[in-house]
BADRENPA-81309 format. One record per atom (N, C-alpha, C): x, y, z. Coordinates in steps of 0.02 Angstrom, whole numbers, plus 50000, padded with zeros to 5 digits. Example, Ala and Ser with C-alpha at 12.3 -4.5 7.8 and 13.67 -1.06 7.14 Angstrom:
# residues 2
506604971650390;506154977550390;506604983550390;506424988850354;506844994750357;506455000250394;
//
This chain:
# residues 498
485464847249928;485734854149926;486084855549860;486444850749833;486764851649769;486654845449726;486704846349662;486674840849616;487334840549578;487454835249543;488074834549506;487924834649432;488294838749395;488194839249323;488874839249290;488994834349247;489634833749212;490224833749260;490144830549316;490684829949364;490784835749410;490434841349401;490484846949448;489794848549474;489774851249534;489134852349566;488774858549539;488124858149542;487694863849525;487394866449589;487544872649607;487284875349669;486544877149660;486214878349716;485494879849714;485364886549749;484744888549747;484514894449784;484324892349855;484304897249899;484084895949968;483474900449981;482894897349986;482264901049990;481824897950044;481574902150089;481124899750140;481424894450185;482084894850196;482414890150241;482584883450208;482524883050141;482684876850107;483104878150044;483494873150026;483864873449963;483404871149908;483314875249857;482844873749803;483174874849736;482964870749688;483204871549619;482774876849585;483074881749554;482684886949520;482344884249457;481844887949435;481464885949376;481814888549314;482374885449296;482764887749238;483164882049210;483294882349146;483754877649115;484404881249095;484474887549117;485074891349103;485564890649160;486194889749144;486714889149196;487364891749168;487814893349213;488464896349195;489014892649232;489564891449198;490134888549232;490464893849277;490644891749336;491044895849381;491774893749372;492184898349350;492884896749334;493354899249388;493844895249404;494404897549444;494824902049399;494884908549413;495234912949366;495974911549360;496264908149410;496984906649406;497124900749361;496644896049356;496764889949317;496304889349256;495774893349255;495254892949203;494884886349205;494914882849262;494544876649270;493854878049299;493354874349273;492684874949300;492654871649369;492374875249417;492344872649486;491634871749510;491144874249472;490434873249490;490014875849433;489374874349437;488884877249392;488414881549434;488264887449410;487804891849445;487174892649401;486584891349429;485974892349390;485824899749380;485554901349322;485364908249308;484604908749317;484414910449378;483704910549396;483324915849357;482664915749362;482244920549328;481794924249376;481344928149347;480884932249387;480474928149435;480234922349413;479824918149457;480214915949519;480854914649511;481264912649568;481354918449617;481434924549590;481474930349633;480834931249672;480264930649639;479624931549673;479504926149725;479764920249713;479704914949764;480084916949827;480684919749818;481074921949875;480754927949910;480484932549870;480154938349899;479544936249939;479164931449913;478574929049950;478784925950016;479324922150016;479564919150078;479784924450128;480134929550102;480354935050146;479764938950173;479274940150131;478684943950151;478294940050205;478244933550197;477894929450246;478254929350313;478914929350311;479314929050373;479354935650409;479214941150374;479334947750402;478944949250466;478284948150470;477924950150532;478214946950595;478354940550592;478614937250652;479324939550668;479734940550616;480424942650629;480464949650656;480064954250630;480084961050656;479824961350728;479404956550747;479134956350815;479594952750864;480104949550837;480584946150880;480944951350923;481004950250989;481364954951031;482064956451003;482244962651004;482874964750973;483464961051002;483444959451066;484004955951097;484064948851068;483494945951049;483524939251019;483824939550948;483674944750912;483994945550847;484744946450856;484944950350905;485654951350919;485984944750940;485644940850980;485934934451002;486044929750944;485584929850895;485694925650836;486314927950799;486414934450794;487014937050760;487644935250797;487624935050864;488204932750903;488374925550884;487864921350879;487984914350860;488264913850789;488004917950746;488234917950677;488964920150674;489134925250712;489834927550714;490294921850735;490104918050786;490524912650809;490604907250755;490064905850720;490104900850667;490574903250611;490524909550592;490964912150541;491694911850563;491824913450626;492504913150652;492804906150647;492374901150652;492604894250648;492804892250576;492594896250527;492694894450458;493084899750418;493484903750452;493844909150419;494284906550362;494694901650376;495154899150325;494784896050267;494264892250281;493874889150228;493554894550183;493274899650213;492954904950174;493474908750134;494054910050164;494584913650128;494814909650067;494884903250074;495104899150017;494564899149962;493934899249982;493404899749932;493444906349894;493554911749931;493614918349898;494184918249848;494754915649867;495324915349822;495194910849762;494884905149774;494764900349721;494294903049667;493774906649688;493294908849638;493404916049614;493764920149653;493874927049633;494594928449612;495084925049644;495774925649623;496234929349669;495974933649714;496424937549757;496844932949801;497394935549826;497844931449866;497514929449932;497774924249962;497494921850025;497534927250079;498074931150078;498124936550127;497564941550119;497434943650057;496884948150044;496214944950063;496144938550048;495514935050061;495394934450136;495904933050174;495824932650247;495624939450275;495934944650250;495744951350272;495014952850255;494794950750196;494104951850176;493624948150222;493764941950237;493324938150282;493324941350352;493904943950373;493924947550437;493464953550437;493464957350382;493004963050377;492274960750376;492144955250344;491464952450342;491224951050414;491654947950453;491464946350522;491394952750563;491804957750549;491764964150583;491074967250574;490774966450514;490104969050503;489584965750548;489654959150556;489194955550600;489284957850672;489904958850692;490044961150760;489694967750774;489734972450726;489414978850736;488654978050739;488384973650697;487654972750696;487394969850761;487814966250799;487584963650863;487434969250913;487664975250900;487534980850945;486854984050932;486424980750893;485794983750873;485344985850931;485354982550990;484934985051045;485114992251065;485724994251051;485935001151064;485855005651003;486085003350946;486105007650887;485425008950857;484935004650872;484265005650844;483815009750891;484075011950946;483675015750993;483435022350961;482855024450981;482585030850960;482765036351009;482325041351014;482445046851060;481765049451085;481775052551143;481145055351168;481285061751207;480745065451215;480785071751252;480135072651290;480195073251356;479615074251399;479415081651400;478765082851403;478505089651410;478715094151352;478595091951291;478695096551235;478185102251237;477635100751269;477135105751289;476855103251356;476405106951386;476145105051452;475835098151448;476115093351487;475885086451490;475895082851423;476305085151377;476365082051311;477085079451303;477145073051285;477795069951274;477855067851200;478475067851175;478595065851107;479165060751105;479105055951061;479635050951053;479675048850980;480275047150959;480375044350893;480645037350902;480315032450869;480535025550872;480735023450801;481125018050798;481345015350734;481005008650722;480755007750662;480455001350643;480744999050577;480764992550565;481064989950503;480694992150441;481044992250385;480764994450322;480324989150290;480534982750295;480144977350264;480594972150234;480494970650170;480914965950133;481454969950097;482074968150110;482644971750080;483044966950036;483384969649987;483774965549941;484444968949927;484934964849908;485584967449888;485824963949825;486114967849780;486414965449718;487154967149724;487584962149726;488284963349745;488764960949690;489384963549691;489854962349636;490304956349649;490764955149601;491204949349605;491804950449649;492004956649661;492684957849687;492754956649761;492204956549799;492234954949870;491664950049886;491754943649869;491204938749877;490984937849949;491424938949997;491244938150067;491014944650099;491404950050090;491294956050129;490694960250105;490664961750041;490164966650018;489444964450033;489254958050025;488574956250046;488434957750119;488974957850159;488884958950231;488934966350250;489014970750200;488874977750212;488124978750224;487734973750205;487004974550205;486644969250247;486774962950235;486374957550266;486324958050342;486874958250379;486794958150452;486424964150480;486514970050450;486174976050474;485424975650458;485254973150399;484554972550381;484184968050428;484454962050441;484084957350484;484114959450557;484654962750578;484684965250647;484134970150660;483974974350610;483454979450618;482744976550612;482684970050598;482034966950595;481754966050525;482164967450474;481954966350405;482094959150384;481794957050329;481984950850297;482354952550233;482694947550203;483224949250156;483264944350098;483404947150038;483534943149978;484204945449950;484664940649940;485334942149915;485424939249845;485674943449799;485904940949734;486664941849731;487044936349739;487764936849730;487934937349656;488554939449642;488784939349573;488794932249547;488554931249487;488564924549457;489274922149443;489764926649444;490454924649434;490754921649497;490494923449556;490784921149619;490234919249669;489844914049655;489284912449699;489454907749756;490054904749756;490194899249802;490304901449873;490604907349883;490724909649952;490064910649988;489584914149957;488944915149990;488534908749994;488624904249947;488304897749953;488514894250017;489164894550032;489424891450094;489184895350155;489174901950151;488924905850207;488194904050223;487794903150172;487094901450184;487024894250210;487494889950195;487494883350227;487604884150302;488044888750321;488164890050393;487534893050425;487214897650389;486594900550414;486064895150424;486034890450377;485524885150380;485614880850442;486214880550469;486344876550529;486154880150594;485964886550589;485884890650650;485154892050668;484694888450638;483984888850657;483694895850651;483894899450599;483564905750585;482874904350557;482354907950577;481684906550551;481674906650474;481324901950444;481314901550370;481074908050339;481424910050286;481224915950248;481544922450270;481884922450327;482204928650350;482764930650302;483174925850281;483674927250230;483584922350172;483674924850112;483574920850051;484124922450002;484304917449962;484854918149914;484594916049845;484654920649796;484434919149728;485024920249681;485244915049648;485794915449600;485534917449532;485934921249495;485714923149428;486124928849400;485894931249342;486234936649307;485794942849307;485814946549252;485454952849250;484704951949260;484424946449235;483704945349242;483484945449316;483894942449359;483734942549431;483794949649458;484314953249438;484394960149461;483804964449441;483594963949378;483024967949355;482394965949392;482304959549405;481704957249442;481694960149513;482274960649544;482314963649610;482114971049607;482354974549557;482194981649551;481444982749539;481124978049505;480424978849487;479934975749536;480164971249579;479704967449622;479324971949669;478654971649668;478264975749714;478324973649787;478604967749798;478674965349867;479324967249900;479764970749864;480404972749893;480374980249909;480564981949970;480504988849994;481144992849990;481714989549989;482354993149988;482874989049951;483294992449913;483804989049872;484484992349885;484984988049893;485674990249897;486054987349839;486514991249810;486884989049751;487604991449756;488064987149732;488754989149723;488974986749654;489274991149614;489494989349547;489754995449511;489724995249446;489995000749406;489545006849412;489825012749395;489445018949401;488845018949353;488945016349293;488405016149243;487825011949268;487965006049294;487435001749318;487135004549383;487545007549425;487285010649486;486755015849470;486885019849419;486395024949400;485735021749376;485795016349338;485195012749316;484815009949375;485185006749421;484865003849480;484515009249521;484855014749531;484565020149571;483915022749540;483935024049475;483345026849442;482765021849441;482925015649424;482375010749416;482075008849484;482495007949535;482235006249601;481825012049629;482075018149621;481705024049646;481045024849608;481055023649543;480445024149504;479915019349529;480145013649555;479685008649582;479545009549657;479725015449683;479545017249752;479965014049805;480565011849789;480985008449838;481505013249868;481665011949929;482255015249959;482865012049926;483375016149909;483935013349871;484595016749890;485115012749892;485795015149897;486195011549842;486535015349800;486885012549743;487605015049743;488065010449756;488775012149759;489095010649692;489385015749661;489645015049594;490395014549591;490685016249534;491395015349522;491825020649555;492465020649535;492935025149568;493545026349523;493875031849536;494535033249508;494915036749564;495235032749606;495515035249668;496235037849659;496355043849685;496995047049678;497395046649744;498045045849736;498505046049794;499005051749782;498995056749825;499435062549817;500065061449860;500635062249829;501275061349864;501625068049867;501735070449929;502075076849940;502825075849944;503215081149934;503945080449935;504225077850001;503865078950057;504115076750122;503865069850141;503545066250096;503295059550112;503865054850130;503735050250176;504215045050193;504185039850137;504685039750094;504635036150030;504535028650040;504905025550084;504835018250093;504125016350112;503845019850162;503165018350183;502655020250130;502805025550093;502355027650040;502325022449984;502905019849966;502925014549915;502505008549938;502575006550001;502185000850026;501435002250021;501235008350040;500525010050037;500255010149966;500655012849920;500425013149850;500385006249820;500875001949832;500864995149805;500244991449829;500104991749894;499524988349921;498884990949890;498844997449882;498235000549857;498124999049783;498644999849743;498574999249670;498544992049646;498904987549681;498984980749654;498684975349697;498474976949758;498104972149798;497464970149764;497274963749768;496684961149734;496724962549659;497334963049632;497454964549562;497094970949540;497044975749586;496724982049571;495974981849564;495664976149581;494954975249570;494554976949633;494594983149653;494184985349710;494054992749701;493484994849727;493275001749716;493685006649758;494095004149804;494535008449842;495255008049820;495385004649764;496065004149739;496315011049717;496915012749735;497225018849710;497475017649639;497205021149591;497395019849521;497765025849490;497815031349527;498185037249503;498625039849559;499255040849545;499705044349592;499825051349565;499735056349607;499895063249589;500495065249631;501065066049598;501675068149633;501715075749633;501905078549689;501965085849695;502695087749697;502895091949649;503585094449646;504095088949641;504595089149684;505155084449680;504975077449704;504355076349728;504155069749749;504195064749692;504095067049630;504095062449573;504765058849566;505315062649569;505975059649560;506165055249620;505925056949679;506065052849738;505685046249736;505085046349708;504635040649713;504725035549656;504825037949594;504735033649536;505175027449537;505825028249546;506265022449542;506125017249595;506065019049659;505915013749708;505225010649699;504745014649676;504075011849664;504085006949606;504425008749552;504465004249494;504844997849511;505384998549548;505764992549567;505354987949611;504984990749659;504584986549703;504014983249665;503724986749617;503184983849577;503434977949535;504024978649507;504304973249467;504434967049510;504564968049574;504724962349618;504094958649641;503504961349629;502894957949652;502784951749610;502684946149644;502594939849608;501864939049588;501754937149525;501084936049498;500964928649493;500354926449513;500204919349509;499554917649544;499454911249555;498864908749589;498844911249661;498294914449679;498244917349746;498274912249802;498174905849787;498224900749838;498944899449859;499424901849820;500124901449838;500284907249885;500494905649945;500624910749996;501174915649975;501594913849927;502134918249905;501934923049849;501324922449825;501094926649771;500824933249800;500984938749766;500754945349788;500174947949747;500134945849684;499604948149639;499294942149604;498654940949617;498304935449585;498034937449517;497624933149487;497334934649422;496774939749428;496584942749372;495954946449369;495394941349360;494784943649360;494224939049366;494134934549306;494344936749246;494214932649186;494704934649131;494734930349080;495144932049022;494864938148985;494204938948986;493904944848956;494124951148992;494164950849059;494394956549097;495124958049081;495524952749073;496234953849054;496274957548988;495894955548939;495924958748874;495714966048878;495204967348919;494974974248927;495514978548959;495834975949012;496344979749048;496944980949003;497164975848966;497724976748921;497554981848866;496924982048846;496714987148798;496804994148825;496664995048890;496765001648921;497515003548921;497944998748935;498665000048935;498895002148865;498664998448815;498855000048747;498595006848725;497985008448745;497705014948727;498095020648760;498285019748824;498675024948858;499355025948825;499675020348807;500325020848774;500265024348707;499735022748670;499635025948606;499505033448613;499245035448672;499095042448684;499675046348713;500255043148721;500845046848744;501105044848812;500775040348847;501035038148912;501615033248902;502065033248951;502625028548949;502485022748996;502555016648971;502445010649012;503105008849044;503205010949107;503855009749140;503865002949175;503295000449194;503224993549218;502644990549179;502784985049144;502284982249098;502054975449123;501414974949141;501144968649166;500834964249114;500904966149052;500644961948998;501124956148984;500954952048935;501384946448916;501454941348972;500904940149008;500884934749057;500724928249020;500574923149057;500434916549028;499864916748978;499964913948919;499444913948868;498814910148893;498234912848874;497614909648892;497434910148965;497764914449002;497634915249073;497304921949087;497114922949149;496814929349170;497304933549210;497954932449199;498454936149237;498654942649202;498664948049240;498954954349219;499404956649276;500024957949261;500494960049312;500434967449328;500744969649383;500754976749399;501024980949341;500674986349326;500854990649271;500874997949295;501405001549277;501465008549297;501565012749234;501165017949228;501195022549171;501425029349196;501895032349162;502095039249177;501965043549116;502095050049124;501965054749070;501225055449056;500815053949105;500085054349097;499875061649108;499465064149063;499255071149066;498515071749083;498325077149118;497605078249131;497215078249066;496645075149067;496225074649008;496275067948972;496795064048986;496865057548955;496335052848985;496095048348944;495565043748965;495775039449024;496405037649027;496645033349081;496565036749150;496505043349151;496385046949213;495645047749228;495225046849177;494515048049187;494115041749200;494325036249169;493915030249170;494195024949218;493735021049246;493935015749292;494195009749253;494815007849265;495115002149230;494954995649266;494944995749332;494794989949374;495294984349361;495924986049366;496454981249358;497094984149387;497644980349385;498264982549418;498664987449375;498354993149362;498654998349319;498675004849358;499275007649365;499375013749403;499645019249357;499275024849354;499495030549314;499805035849359;500355038749337;500695043949377;500655050549338;500405055649372;500355062249343;500715067149389;501035072149361;501435076749400;501065083349410;501155086249471;500895092849488;501455096749521;501415103349514;501935107549544;501765109449616;501125109849633;500925112149699;500365107749725;500235108249791;499675104649820;499025107149790;498965113649778;498355116349749;498215113249681;498735112449641;498655109349575;498455102049583;498745098649631;498565091649643;497835090949663;497595095449705;496895095349726;496445096549666;496635101049622;496245102249562;496205096049518;496755092349513;496755086149474;496275081049504;496305080249569;495855075549603;495135077649594;494985083949604;494295086349601;494015086449530;494445086149480;494195085949411;493865079349394;493995074249434;493695067749421;492945067849435;492575064149395;491855063549408;491705058949467;492215055249488;492145050649544;492375054049609;492145051349665;492355054049729;492325048849784;492625043149771;492585037649819;493115038349874;493745036949856;494275037349906;494875041049880;495275043649925;495905046849907;496375046449966;497025047249952;497525047150005;498035052549992;498325055050045;498895059650040;499455056950083;500065057050055;500655054750091;501095060750106;501165062350169;501525068350190;501635068050265;502105071950290;502205072850362;501985079850384;501655083450339;501445090350353;500715090550375;500605092450437;499915093250461;499545098650423;499895103850403;499565109250366;499325106750298;499735102750265;499535099950200;498935095350207;498945091350260;498365086850271;497735090950285;497805096050326;497215100250342;496925103350278;497355105850236;497125108950174;496815103650128;497135097950124;496895092750078;496215089950100;496155088050162;495525085050185;494955090050181;495105096550187;494585101550183;494345102850112;494805102850064;494655105049996;494495099449948;494705093349963;494625087949915;493895085649914;493635084349854;492925082549845;492855075049839;493035071749894;493045064449897;492775062449966;492415056849968;492065055050030;492485051350081;493025048150061;493455044450108;494175046350096;494515048650148;495185051350142;495655047450187;496225045550160;496745042350199;497355046850206;497655046850264;498275050550276;498825045550288;499285044950241;499815039950243;499535032850246;498955031950216;498605025450213;498395024450140;498595018950111;498455017950040;497725016450025;497415012550067;496715010850057;496315013850115;495945019050099;495595022850152;494905020150168;494795013650157;494145010550171;494025010750247;493455013150269;493335013750341;493145007050372;493275006450437;493045000650474;492285000750480;492004995350504;491274994250501;490874999750535;491145002850588;490745007550626;490785014650600;491075015550542;491035021850505;490725020450437;490375025250407;490045023950342;490545023850285;490375019950234;490755019650172;490505025350127;490815031150135;490485037350116;490735040450051;490655036749995;490845039449931;490425045449910;490705049549866;490365055549840;490305055049764;489965060049736;489915061149664;489665054849628;489975053049572;489725047249534;489875040649568;490225040749623;490375034649660;489805032549705;489295036749713;488735034849757;488105038549738;487565034949737;486905037749726;486445035649783;486165040549816;485745039249874;485885044249929;485575043249985;485665047850042;486025044550100;485975037950106;486255034350163;486755029150138;487355029350166;487895025050142;487865018150174;488335013850152;488385007150179;488725007250247;488525002750289;488755001350357;488845007550400;489135006750460;489155012250507;488455014350528;488375020250557;487715022450579;487215023250522;487465024350460;487005024850404;486625018450392;486915012750410;486585006350398;485935005950437;485945008050501;485345007950541;484835012950514;485075018650492;484625023650462;484285020750399;484685017250358;484415014750295;483905009150307;484035004950355;483614999050365;483055000050416;482935006250436;482375007750480;481995013850455;481365014150475;480955020050463;480795023150531;480775029650533;480635033050597;479885034150604;479655033250663;478955034650681;478955039050743;478645044850738;478635049550795;477945049550826;477925048550892;477305048050930;477275053950978;476735057750976;476615063251022;476025061351066;476115061651133;475625058951180;475405064151231;474765063951247;474495067951303;473955063851336;473905064251404;473415060451442;472985065251483;472335063951483;471865068651514;471635066451584;471785060251601;471555057951667;471885062051722;471485063951774;471795067451831;472155062351874;472485064951924;472895060651965;472495055251999;471905057152025;471485052252060;471225047052011;470995049551952;470735044851904;471265039951881;471865042451872;472405038051852;472555032851905;472525034851968;472645030052022;472125024552022;471485026452014;470955021352013;471045016551954;471255019251897;471345015151836;471845009551849;472385011151885;472905006151895;472835002451962;472245003251995;472114999452055;472495001852115;472715008152114;473105010752171;472635013952222;472825014152285;472415017052339;472805022352377;
//
């Protein structure tokens, strides 16, 4: 299953029910972002390796789609139990290779398992519909059938959860699957596929191909892949959407975000501070639902700023494996340099750095919580995704002005409003051009049985991840209209009745 190279293991691909070494001499060190120590080698597979996985998935598809739906659900039940047995192990893997705190990692693994739980309901959620007598003696029904071979290209920031926005729903619907994890964080899914390997899933139903952009491009171009799911930056999402669609594939591409949190004058400040801290600085701000802009309305600014800044300064930065740490490292030293560049650019443009997360340990990937005030509409820090623990605060005089600030963004992933006014919430949820809205909730990410419904540049496609959209995405509808001409007597003779 693994080989040893220079004292650290080299992981392999999982294709056709077996662990296989890819046809490549390219490999990348997997670094623990908290220590900068190499913890594994990941092979950078090529097009031939992708096609090997696609061939295995294509071969497995006819038998898997013909498997009774209840049997597919039963396998997912078994898988869920196996994952539950390994929650702590998987959480530690997430923290070790990605950096987020153990608390965040455990929550992520919990969401991962939640996706599998929802997919076990496939005997109900995949049902079609019918109508008798649409015309005289004519019946019509719509059934759902699997799409074929599906693939997912997933990011570094949720090594456990994001692949499971796709995998369990795809296989539950009768599809076969090829997963490309991020080359920066391949170990969590490597372990997950070891658990899958123990559960007697037919060979080729799920496949794992490690690699970089070459693997992603091969997935987009492969004639054997019928549907592609992607999560990443907005720029790459647009490329994925265009290229996959050009090649005739069904595609959903989840892009970046610039999520705003509006604070009204009547907000409960203590609870609001807690929500903002969790949203802006959880996972070191490296999530597409992180709140990266606070819009204060009227006197809310003066009420909020001091307690928010004080609480941010108290957050401990360090290795996420330490249970007392609140903010772990960002994914790499390169990411740290990029994030610090954004802080410097904002300061040069007139923003005030009231909490400064720079000047952490030299040679590390740590960036502490950072809060910028005096940020004005039109500044780049309000337009571009930083993807780090940086929070910009902009002031508005009215709710209407706050809504205009939110809607000016090209992104539309998530937003939150903190208030005790039902009228303000009604106005906000109606007028805001964002797909996921939280009310007194910092991270408005929906649970598995609702869709992850980003708008604008945050999503390209028609059907979102998980929830009822998952079944829609991973099935094709077939409508059958039936009429029978046999008379009653003839029908009785046909079935041997007297």
